[in-house]
C-alpha positions in Angstrom: 45.1 -101.1 23.0 47.4 -103.4 21.3 48.4 -100.9 18.7 50.4 -97.7 19.1 48.0 -94.7 18.9 49.5 -91.2 18.5 46.6 -89.4 20.2 46.9 -91.6 23.3 50.6 -91.2 23.2 50.2 -87.4 23.2 47.9 -87.5 26.2 50.5 -89.6 28.0 53.2 -87.1 27.1 51.2 -84.2 28.5 50.5 -86.1 31.7 54.2 -87.0 32.0 55.3 -83.4 31.5 52.9 -82.2 34.3 53.9 -84.9 36.6 57.7 -84.8 36.1 58.2 -80.9 35.8 59.3 -80.7 39.5 61.7 -83.6 38.9 63.0 -82.0 35.7 63.7 -78.6 37.4 65.5 -80.5 40.3 67.7 -82.5 38.1 68.5 -79.6 35.9 69.5 -77.5 38.9 71.7 -80.4 40.2 73.5 -80.6 36.8 73.8 -76.7 36.8 75.4 -76.6 40.2 77.8 -79.5 39.4 79.0 -77.7 36.2 79.1 -74.3 37.9 81.5 -75.8 40.5 83.8 -76.7 37.7 83.7 -73.2 36.5 84.2 -71.7 39.9 87.3 -73.8 40.4 88.5 -72.4 37.0 87.8 -68.9 38.0 89.7 -69.3 41.3 92.7 -70.7 39.6 92.6 -67.8 37.0 92.2 -64.9 39.4 95.2 -62.4 38.7 96.6 -64.3 35.8 97.1 -63.6 32.2 94.4 -64.0 29.5 96.3 -67.0 28.1 96.2 -68.7 31.5 92.5 -67.9 31.9 91.8 -69.5 28.5 93.7 -72.6 29.3 91.8 -73.0 32.6 88.5 -72.3 30.9 89.3 -75.2 28.4 90.1 -77.6 31.2 86.7 -76.7 32.9 84.9 -77.1 29.6 86.3 -80.6 29.3 85.4 -81.5 32.8 81.8 -80.3 32.1 81.6 -82.5 29.1 82.7 -85.4 31.3 79.9 -84.5 33.7 77.3 -84.3 31.0 78.3 -87.6 29.4 78.2 -89.5 32.6 74.8 -88.0 33.6 73.1 -88.7 30.3 74.5 -92.1 30.3 73.4 -93.2 33.7 70.1 -91.4 33.4 68.5 -94.6 31.9 68.5 -96.0 35.6 65.5 -93.7 36.4 63.4 -94.8 33.4 60.7 -96.1 36.0 61.4 -93.8 39.0 57.7 -92.7 38.7 56.6 -96.1 39.8 58.4 -96.3 43.2 55.4 -96.6 45.4 52.2 -98.6 45.2 50.0 -95.5 44.5 52.4 -94.3 41.7 52.4 -97.8 40.0 48.5 -97.9 40.1 48.3 -94.3 38.6 50.7 -95.0 35.8 49.5 -98.5 35.0 45.9 -97.3 35.0 46.5 -94.6 32.4 44.1 -94.9 29.4 47.0 -95.8 27.0 48.8 -99.0 25.9 52.0 -100.3 27.4 53.9 -99.4 24.3 52.8 -95.6 24.5 53.7 -95.5 28.2 57.0 -97.1 27.7 57.9 -94.8 24.8 57.0 -91.8 26.9 59.3 -92.8 29.7 62.0 -93.7 27.1 61.9 -90.2 25.7 62.2 -88.9 29.2 65.5 -90.7 30.1 66.9 -89.9 26.5 65.8 -86.6 24.9 64.7 -84.9 28.1 67.8 -85.9 30.0 70.0 -84.7 27.1 68.2 -81.3 27.0 68.4 -81.0 30.8 72.1 -81.3 30.6 72.5 -78.8 27.7 70.3 -76.2 29.6 72.2 -76.7 32.7 75.6 -76.1 30.9 74.3 -73.0 29.2 73.1 -71.5 32.4 76.3 -72.5 34.2 78.3 -70.7 31.4 76.2 -67.6 31.7 76.8 -67.4 35.5 80.4 -68.0 35.0 80.6 -64.9 32.7 78.6 -62.9 35.1 80.7 -63.9 38.1 83.9 -63.2 36.1 82.7 -59.7 35.2 81.9 -58.8 38.8 85.2 -60.3 40.2 87.4 -58.7 37.6 88.4 -62.0 35.9 88.9 -62.1 32.2 85.7 -63.7 30.5 87.6 -64.6 27.4 84.4 -65.9 25.6 81.4 -68.0 25.9 82.2 -71.8 25.6 78.7 -72.7 24.7 79.6 -73.1 20.9 82.7 -75.1 21.9 80.4 -77.4 24.1 78.0 -78.2 21.2 81.0 -78.5 18.7 82.7 -81.0 20.8 79.6 -82.9 21.5 78.4 -83.1 17.9 81.3 -82.2 15.7 83.3 -85.3 16.2 86.9 -85.8 17.1 89.8 -85.4 14.9 91.6 -88.7 15.3 94.6 -89.8 13.3 96.3 -93.2 13.3 99.1 -92.5 10.9 101.7 -92.2 13.6 100.7 -95.5 15.3 102.6 -98.4 14.1 100.7 -101.2 12.3 97.3 -99.5 12.3 97.6 -97.2 9.4 94.8 -98.9 7.7 92.4 -98.7 10.6 89.1 -97.5 9.3 88.0 -94.2 10.9 84.4 -94.9 10.0 84.6 -98.3 11.8 86.1 -96.6 14.9 83.3 -94.0 15.1 80.6 -96.7 14.5 82.2 -98.8 17.4 82.4 -95.7 19.7 78.7 -94.8 18.9 77.3 -98.2 19.3 79.2 -98.8 22.6 78.0 -95.5 24.0 74.5 -96.4 23.0 74.8 -99.9 24.5 76.1 -98.4 27.9 73.1 -96.2 28.1 70.6 -99.1 27.2 72.3 -101.3 29.7 71.4 -98.8 32.5 67.9 -98.6 31.0 67.6 -102.2 31.4 68.9 -102.1 35.0 66.4 -99.4 35.8 63.6 -101.5 34.4 64.8 -104.7 36.2 65.8 -103.4 39.7 63.1 -102.0 41.8 65.5 -100.1 44.1 69.1 -99.0 44.1 69.0 -99.2 40.3 72.3 -97.2 39.6 74.3 -99.0 42.3 73.1 -102.5 41.3 73.4 -101.9 37.5 76.9 -100.5 38.0 77.9 -103.5 40.0 76.7 -105.8 37.4 78.5 -103.7 34.7 81.7 -103.9 36.7 81.4 -107.6 37.2 80.7 -108.2 33.5 83.8 -106.2 32.6 86.0 -108.2 35.2 84.8 -111.4 33.7 85.1 -110.4 30.0 88.3 -108.4 30.0 90.7 -111.4 30.8 88.9 -113.5 28.1 89.4 -110.7 25.5 93.0 -110.3 26.4 93.7 -114.0 26.3 92.0 -114.2 22.9 94.1 -111.3 21.4 97.3 -112.6 22.9 96.9 -115.8 21.2 96.8 -114.2 17.7 99.9 -112.9 15.9 100.2 -109.3 15.2 100.2 -109.6 11.4 96.8 -111.3 11.7 95.5 -108.6 14.1 96.6 -105.8 11.7 95.0 -107.7 8.8 91.6 -108.2 10.4 91.3 -105.2 12.7 88.8 -103.4 10.5 86.7 -106.5 10.2 86.8 -107.0 14.0 85.9 -103.3 14.6 82.8 -103.6 12.5 81.8 -107.0 14.1 82.1 -105.4 17.5 80.1 -102.4 16.4 77.3 -104.7 15.0 77.5 -106.7 18.3 76.9 -103.7 20.5 74.2 -102.5 18.2 72.3 -105.8 18.5 72.8 -105.7 22.3 71.5 -102.2 22.4 68.3 -103.4 20.7 68.1 -106.4 23.0 68.3 -104.2 26.1 65.5 -102.0 25.1 63.4 -104.9 24.0 63.9 -106.7 27.4 63.2 -103.4 29.3 59.9 -103.2 27.5 59.1 -106.8 28.2 59.9 -106.3 31.9 57.6 -103.2 31.9 54.8 -105.2 30.5 55.1 -107.7 33.4 55.3 -105.1 36.1 52.5 -105.4 38.7 51.4 -103.2 41.5 53.1 -105.6 44.0 56.4 -107.0 42.7 59.5 -108.7 44.3 61.2 -106.6 46.9 64.3 -106.0 44.6 63.2 -106.9 41.1 60.3 -105.6 38.9 59.2 -109.1 38.2 
């Protein structure tokens, strides 16, 4: 089973869907309640106020829900192998009649596409409940914010640099590429942490990420301070694209390392590491 086989992969997907349906429902419910709390706070602050005030509160609640969604889907990679916590689960998953690549891709889809869909479904349900509660309590519904939610997620932000001194020539495409590759790298970093650490994956990965930031930030600041502003403004577009390429390469490396770690996993591993 050294080559990827679509039929075996399909069987692994079906098996994964059956085995994780309870977990999917639980995670979706948790996201739903987290977002619903944001809407409830908005409704409590809107009771008895004008439509304009309700709309402003609703916009704030929407932004907070987007933050919740972004954080959840980013750290979701930590649970890429939460189906292998016990000895029995490891034996079951490792003994599936499929190759390592097929099993890994199935789990990768779970912590990416499935987690993204779970968050979207949770938000849509929370918005529907928000409108129902508003109708029953006499609060102005204003509108559904589901279109705004998807628009802000996929529509892109309208960012202008014309009013910022010295960066008028900053490439918007470069900034978007840098933001996208950085976001993908953060997710892949948590995927690697989920593959490497056997327990407390989120906590340990976050600590490593924090330590890395504390070490690298002073180095970057020292490097930037040593360069005159004219040089910075001249090379800022080049550095933006270089940074985007760097995070893209790191993103690929994280996924590759996660796959290599998965291939080395045994039924009995180190107490803290999957090695």
